[in-house]
C-alpha positions as CSV (number, residue, x, y, z in Angstrom):
1,M,-27.3,-8.7,-12.7
2,R,-26.1,-10.1,-9.3
3,A,-27.8,-13.3,-8.2
4,I,-27.6,-15.2,-5.1
5,V,-28.6,-18.8,-4.6
6,I,-30.1,-19.7,-1.1
7,L,-29.3,-23.3,0.2
8,P,-31.3,-24.2,3.3
9,S,-29.5,-26.8,5.2
10,Y,-29.8,-29.1,8.0
11,N,-27.3,-31.9,8.2
12,E,-26.1,-31.6,4.8
13,A,-22.4,-32.0,5.4
14,E,-22.1,-34.7,2.7
15,N,-23.6,-32.3,0.0
16,V,-23.1,-28.6,1.0
17,L,-19.5,-27.9,-0.4
18,L,-20.0,-29.9,-3.4
19,L,-23.2,-28.2,-4.3
20,S,-22.0,-24.7,-3.5
21,A,-18.9,-25.2,-5.6
22,D,-21.0,-26.6,-8.5
23,V,-23.4,-23.5,-8.3
24,L,-20.5,-21.1,-8.2
25,S,-19.0,-22.7,-11.3
26,R,-22.0,-22.0,-13.4
27,D,-21.8,-18.3,-13.7
28,R,-19.5,-15.6,-12.2
29,A,-22.6,-13.5,-11.4
30,L,-23.7,-16.2,-8.8
31,D,-23.1,-16.1,-5.1
32,V,-24.3,-18.7,-2.6
33,V,-25.7,-18.2,1.0
34,V,-26.2,-21.3,3.0
35,V,-28.9,-20.7,5.7
36,D,-28.0,-23.5,8.3
37,D,-30.3,-24.5,11.2
38,N,-27.5,-25.3,13.7
39,S,-26.8,-28.7,12.0
40,P,-25.2,-31.1,14.5
41,D,-23.2,-32.8,11.7
42,G,-20.9,-29.6,11.4
43,T,-22.5,-28.3,8.0
44,A,-21.9,-24.6,9.2
45,D,-18.4,-25.3,10.2
46,L,-17.6,-26.7,6.7
47,V,-19.1,-23.7,5.1
48,S,-17.2,-21.2,7.5
49,G,-13.9,-23.0,6.5
50,A,-14.7,-22.8,2.9
51,M,-15.5,-19.1,3.0
52,E,-11.9,-18.2,3.8
53,D,-11.0,-19.1,0.3
54,E,-14.3,-18.3,-1.4
55,P,-15.6,-14.7,-1.2
56,R,-18.8,-15.7,-3.1
57,L,-19.9,-18.1,-0.4
58,H,-21.9,-16.8,2.6
59,L,-23.4,-18.2,5.7
60,V,-26.5,-17.5,7.8
61,K,-26.3,-19.6,11.0
62,R,-29.5,-20.0,12.9
63,S,-30.1,-21.1,16.5
64,G,-31.9,-24.4,15.7
65,K,-34.2,-26.2,13.4
66,L,-36.7,-23.3,12.5
67,G,-38.3,-24.8,9.3
68,L,-38.0,-24.4,5.6
69,G,-40.3,-21.3,5.3
70,S,-38.4,-19.3,7.7
71,A,-35.1,-20.4,6.1
72,Y,-36.3,-19.0,2.9
73,Q,-37.2,-15.7,4.6
74,A,-33.8,-15.5,6.2
75,G,-32.2,-16.0,2.8
76,F,-34.4,-13.4,1.1
77,T,-33.5,-10.9,3.8
78,F,-29.8,-11.5,3.3
79,G,-30.1,-11.2,-0.4
80,L,-32.1,-7.9,-0.3
81,E,-29.9,-6.3,2.3
82,H,-26.7,-7.0,0.2
83,G,-28.2,-5.8,-3.0
84,Y,-28.8,-8.8,-5.2
85,D,-31.0,-8.3,-8.3
86,L,-32.1,-12.0,-8.3
87,I,-32.6,-14.5,-5.4
88,I,-32.8,-18.2,-6.2
89,T,-33.9,-20.9,-3.9
90,M,-33.0,-24.7,-4.3
91,D,-32.5,-27.8,-2.2
92,C,-29.2,-28.5,-0.6
93,D,-29.2,-32.3,-1.5
94,Y,-28.7,-32.1,-5.2
95,S,-32.2,-32.9,-6.1
96,H,-32.2,-29.6,-7.9
97,H,-29.3,-29.8,-10.3
98,P,-27.2,-26.5,-10.9
99,K,-27.1,-27.4,-14.6
100,H,-30.5,-25.7,-14.9
101,L,-29.3,-22.3,-13.5
102,P,-28.5,-20.8,-17.0
103,Q,-32.1,-21.4,-18.1
104,F,-33.2,-19.5,-15.1
105,L,-31.1,-16.5,-15.9
106,E,-32.1,-16.6,-19.5
107,S,-35.8,-16.6,-18.6
108,I,-35.3,-13.6,-16.4
109,E,-33.4,-11.9,-19.1
110,Q,-36.4,-12.5,-21.4
111,G,-38.6,-10.5,-19.1
112,N,-40.1,-12.9,-16.7
113,D,-40.4,-11.9,-13.1
114,M,-40.3,-15.4,-11.4
115,V,-39.0,-18.6,-12.7
116,I,-40.0,-22.1,-11.5
117,G,-38.1,-25.2,-12.1
118,S,-40.9,-27.4,-13.1
119,R,-41.4,-31.3,-13.0
120,Y,-44.7,-30.9,-14.6
121,V,-44.2,-29.2,-18.0
122,P,-42.9,-30.8,-21.1
123,G,-39.4,-31.8,-20.7
124,G,-39.6,-32.0,-16.9
125,G,-39.7,-35.0,-14.8
126,I,-38.7,-37.0,-11.6
127,S,-36.0,-39.6,-11.3
128,N,-35.9,-42.3,-8.6
129,W,-39.3,-41.6,-6.8
130,P,-41.7,-44.5,-6.0
131,K,-45.1,-44.4,-7.8
132,R,-47.0,-43.5,-4.6
133,R,-44.9,-40.4,-4.1
134,R,-45.2,-39.3,-7.6
135,L,-49.0,-39.6,-7.5
136,L,-49.3,-37.6,-4.3
137,S,-47.2,-34.9,-5.7
138,R,-49.1,-34.7,-8.8
139,F,-52.4,-34.5,-7.0
140,A,-51.1,-31.9,-4.5
141,N,-50.3,-29.7,-7.5
142,F,-53.5,-30.3,-9.2
143,Y,-55.3,-29.6,-6.0
144,T,-53.4,-26.3,-5.4
145,R,-53.8,-25.1,-9.0
146,L,-57.5,-25.7,-8.9
147,L,-58.5,-24.2,-5.6
148,L,-56.2,-21.2,-5.6
149,R,-56.7,-20.7,-9.5
150,I,-52.9,-20.4,-10.1
151,P,-51.8,-21.0,-13.7
152,V,-48.7,-22.9,-12.7
153,H,-48.1,-26.6,-13.0
154,D,-45.6,-27.1,-10.2
155,C,-46.8,-25.1,-7.2
156,T,-44.8,-27.0,-4.8
157,A,-41.5,-26.7,-6.5
158,G,-38.6,-25.3,-4.4
159,Y,-36.4,-24.5,-7.2
160,R,-37.2,-20.9,-8.1
161,C,-35.7,-17.6,-9.1
162,Y,-37.4,-14.3,-8.0
163,T,-36.5,-10.6,-9.0
164,R,-35.8,-8.3,-6.3
165,E,-39.1,-6.4,-7.4
166,V,-41.1,-9.5,-6.7
167,L,-39.9,-10.1,-3.2
168,E,-40.0,-6.3,-2.3
169,T,-43.7,-6.5,-3.5
170,V,-45.1,-9.5,-2.0
171,D,-43.3,-9.3,1.4
172,P,-42.5,-13.0,2.2
173,S,-41.8,-12.0,5.7
174,A,-45.6,-11.8,6.2
175,I,-46.1,-15.5,5.5
176,R,-46.4,-17.7,8.5
177,S,-46.8,-21.1,6.9
178,S,-43.7,-23.3,6.3
179,G,-42.7,-26.3,3.9
180,Y,-45.0,-26.9,0.9
181,A,-47.6,-24.4,2.2
182,F,-44.9,-21.6,2.2
183,L,-44.1,-22.5,-1.5
184,E,-47.8,-22.5,-2.4
185,D,-48.4,-19.2,-0.6
186,M,-45.5,-17.5,-2.3
187,V,-46.5,-18.5,-5.9
188,M,-50.0,-17.5,-5.2
189,R,-49.0,-14.1,-4.0
190,V,-46.6,-13.6,-7.0
191,H,-49.3,-14.5,-9.3
192,R,-52.1,-12.1,-7.7
193,A,-49.5,-9.4,-7.6
194,G,-49.6,-9.3,-11.4
195,F,-46.1,-10.5,-12.1
196,R,-45.1,-12.8,-15.0
197,I,-44.3,-16.3,-14.0
198,H,-42.4,-18.8,-16.2
199,E,-41.9,-22.4,-15.7
200,V,-38.7,-24.1,-17.1
201,P,-38.5,-28.0,-17.3
202,I,-36.2,-29.7,-14.8
203,I,-35.5,-33.3,-13.9
204,F,-36.0,-33.7,-10.1
205,E,-33.3,-36.1,-8.9
206,D,-33.8,-37.7,-5.5
207,R,-30.9,-37.3,-3.1
208,T,-28.0,-40.0,-3.3
209,R,-26.2,-38.6,-0.1
210,G,-27.5,-37.9,3.4
211,A,-30.9,-38.4,4.9
212,S,-34.2,-37.1,3.6
213,K,-35.8,-34.3,6.0
214,I,-39.3,-34.7,4.3
215,N,-42.1,-34.7,7.0
216,H,-45.0,-36.2,5.4
217,S,-47.3,-34.4,7.7
218,E,-46.3,-31.1,6.1
219,I,-48.3,-32.5,3.0
220,Y,-51.5,-32.8,4.8
221,L,-50.9,-29.4,6.6
222,A,-50.3,-27.8,3.2
223,A,-53.6,-29.3,1.9
224,W,-55.5,-27.8,4.7
225,H,-53.8,-24.5,4.3
226,V,-54.7,-24.4,0.5
227,L,-58.4,-25.2,1.4
228,R,-58.5,-22.4,4.0
229,T,-56.7,-19.9,1.8
230,A,-59.0,-20.8,-1.1
231,F,-62.0,-19.5,0.9
232,S,-60.3,-16.8,2.9
233,G,-57.4,-15.7,0.8
234,P,-54.9,-13.1,2.2
235,A,-54.6,-9.5,1.2
236,V,-52.1,-9.4,-1.7
237,T,-50.2,-6.2,-2.6
238,R,-50.4,-5.7,-6.4
239,R,-47.4,-4.2,-8.2
240,V,-47.6,-0.8,-9.8
241,N,-48.2,-1.0,-13.4
242,A,-48.7,-4.6,-13.3
243,R,-48.8,-6.5,-16.5
244,S,-52.0,-8.4,-17.4
245,D,-50.2,-11.3,-19.0
246,T,-49.3,-13.1,-15.9
247,T,-50.2,-16.7,-17.0
248,A,-47.4,-19.1,-16.5
249,S,-45.9,-20.2,-19.8
250,Q,-44.2,-23.6,-20.6
């Protein structure tokens, strides 16, 4: 199966080529597309230069800083239009390590439809986060899991693999939220559509190069989005011949 890894980027010149090369070294079936939001540090220029010698590296350059959710949507569109069977999302700052990618591919081969790199299943964890941030992340996931009734431990994880069928069924382009809310919305739609979700343990490693792009207001916006969705959930397309065993496994 052909797979492509989406790397949303904004000012990731220190990481993007190192991470892209690392991803591509993990499996010959993997390609990379960098979705860059017109980074002023020249991220897109670095990728364009590297593409001359690496046909498995691609670039979607956007006009400005348009948000994480729309970056995923742009990457999904690229992957579907270019015929990839699997589409993987991960952060561009090395907080999601490529060493976990073989686990994702193996899980799909075992019959799962969506794979989440989870911090909150046995074997998973977080490195170099302060206690307050850990507690906030755990509470956000508990809150989302409870209100949206999603059997997933890490609803805000951005390290994911989707099959083509999943993306064609749930239509991510219809999601208007961004950041954490986009991630929560996606996993809810995938679960409610009847797909099988599997969580594999990862160690989330906080960035060591470049500046964090986290906007803490997104956390509160995501909490409000979950509350609103819990009482007025969107219409979700259900897959044909959906399996009934959609509970996320560890």
